[in-house]
Structures are given as C-alpha cells and as structure tokens.
C-alpha positions, -999 to +999 in steps of 0.1 A: +019+175+180-006+156+206+024+138+230+014+103+234-003+092+266+022+071+278+049+093+275+044+119+301+022+115+334+021+153+338-004+175+312+009+205+309-005+238+331-031+216+351-023+202+384-054+188+397-056+177+436-094+173+441-123+164+419-142+188+399-166+208+424-138+216+448-144+191+472-170+163+482-204+173+472-226+170+501-248+144+499-223+117+490-214+091+511-180+089+524-169+057+512-178+071+475-161+107+485-131+082+494-133+062+463-133+091+439-109+114+457-086+082+451-097+080+411-092+111+409-056+115+421-046+082+398-065+087+372-080+125+359-042+126+342-038+096+328-077+100+315-066+139+304-035+122+281-062+095+267-083+121+250-059+144+242-045+119+222-081+109+207-095+147+201-057+160+193-072+193+221-053+198+252-084+219+263-111+197+248-096+167+268-097+186+301-130+195+297-140+164+292-119+144+319-136+168+339-172+165+330-167+123+329-154+126+366-186+148+375-212+121+359-198+099+386-204+124+410-240+131+399-247+098+400-279+081+424-264+054+434-225+051+429-232+018+451-242+000+418-212+006+397-179-016+407-155+000+384-156+032+385-123+034+365-140+015+340-171+039+340-151+075+340-135+067+310-167+053+293-182+085+302-151+101+286-154+082+248-192+087+251-188+126+257-159+129+232-182+107+204-210+127+209-188+164+208-174+153+175-208+148+161-219+181+175-192+194+162-195+174+126-230+186+119-218+226+129-192+217+103-218+210+079-241+240+088-211+264+085-206+247+047-243+255+042-235+292+055-201+296+036-212+280+004-247+274-003-259+308+003-236+337-012-250+368+005-282+385-012-267+419-006-251+434-036-223+444-011-189+431-010-194+420+025-221+399+036-246+419+059-240+390+082-218+379+103-206+340+100-218+336+136-251+347+125-259+331+101-250+302+117-274+307+143-300+315+117-297+282+097-297+265+132-329+282+140-342+274+104-333+238+106-351+232+137-379+246+118-381+226+086-409+199+082-393+161+103-397+151+069-370+176+048-353+179+077-345+141+075-338+139+038-313+172+044-294+151+074-291+122+051-284+138+021-260+167+033-247+156+066-242+115+061-239+118+022-263+090+013-278+085-020-317+087-027-316+046-029-305+045+006-327+075+022-356+057+005-349+022+024-345+041+055-378+061+052-396+024+040-380+009+070-400+036+091-433+029+069-429+058+047-431+050+011-417+076-010-399+079-040-363+095-055-384+124-070-404+133-039-374+128-021-354+155-045-382+180-035-380+176-003-345+181-001-351+211-025-376+229-002-358+223+025-324+243+009-350+269-002-365+272+031-331+280+046-319+305+017-355+326+028-345+327+066-310+339+054-327+364+032-351+376+056-327+379+085-304+399+058-338+419+051-340+426+088-304+437+090-307+463+063-336+477+080-317+477+108-291+501+094-316+525+074 
C-alpha cells in the first residue's frame, strides 16, 4: 500500500540532490537556476509522495516528478511564472492524467487482443505474442478511416450508446443514423481482425 505523502519525508531508495539533468542547464539565468535548485530541494520528495498517492506506484511517481521539473527547466521564459511550485505540481498532475488516458486506451487495445480476436491458428498457442498483437492493433487502429476510428473509440473505449455517438457526430456537422454507426463499428472490428489474420499469415510464412 502507498503511504500517505505526509507520513514520510523521504521516498524509499531516493536521495535527490540536483534537479533532473545533473546540474544547471546551460542558458539558464542564475536567478532561475537558484530558484529551481531550491524548489527541487524542498519539493521533489513531497511531489513524489503526492504523485505516489495518485498513481499507486513509486516508479511512476518518480518518473512524473522528474518530468515535471524537466518541463520547468526547459521553459523559454521562466520569469513569466510567479509561482514555480504551483506550476510544477500542475505539470505533474497533467502528466499523470495524460498517462492514465494512454494506459486506459492501451488496456482497451489489450482487451481487443485478448478477447475480440482469438488466434486464427489451429495451434492451442497463438502465433502472435501479446505484445506483437498490441503493436499490430495499434497500427491498424491508426489506419482506420476517421469515422470508423471515432465510432470505435466512443463505442468501445468510452462505452457510449449509439444515441450519444450520433449526437456527437451531429455536433461536428455529420448527419448519421444508428444503422450506419453500427455498420462503421462492425467494419472497424473486421479491419482489426483482418490485420491480426494478415500478421499471423506472415508469421506462418516466416516459420516455414
């Protein structure tokens, strides 16, 4: 279990002394470098605990905290930010949110790989390993027509009813009915299945 961020002053296994990048970056003003050094010294451990409470992972928390500080170090106009502490924490929260969204999408793709498309091979073991399937599906989803990709996203990932999907298309100026949406969704799934089958055929050829 992840401890309360206030319960400890030190992240296990971490003894930070300088911001990410091992020392001040070239081009940083002396004033900004001093502000960052002080902020990092005072807030890095607190930020890691704070993000660990959100992500339930020390490794993820450390990575996000380092990335948030790196964003501040890379700012072109650091003088425009009055409260660097608030900026770093907001950057960390945004990073965590983005990672959570990406993880959710990846989990959906994993679900497709595991449940929607059983291996076409007669062998008890799939020809394509899980990570291979994920890569194939990610490329196949990216290659879908925009309308089919949107229906797949809203229907499978966000689990929206067709009425809501129809309303979203209408808001974009696209008039479509439930029957058409259902066909687009089926077409998208068929294309993904075909991508898996094509990849497995290539795998078979490679083993001969």
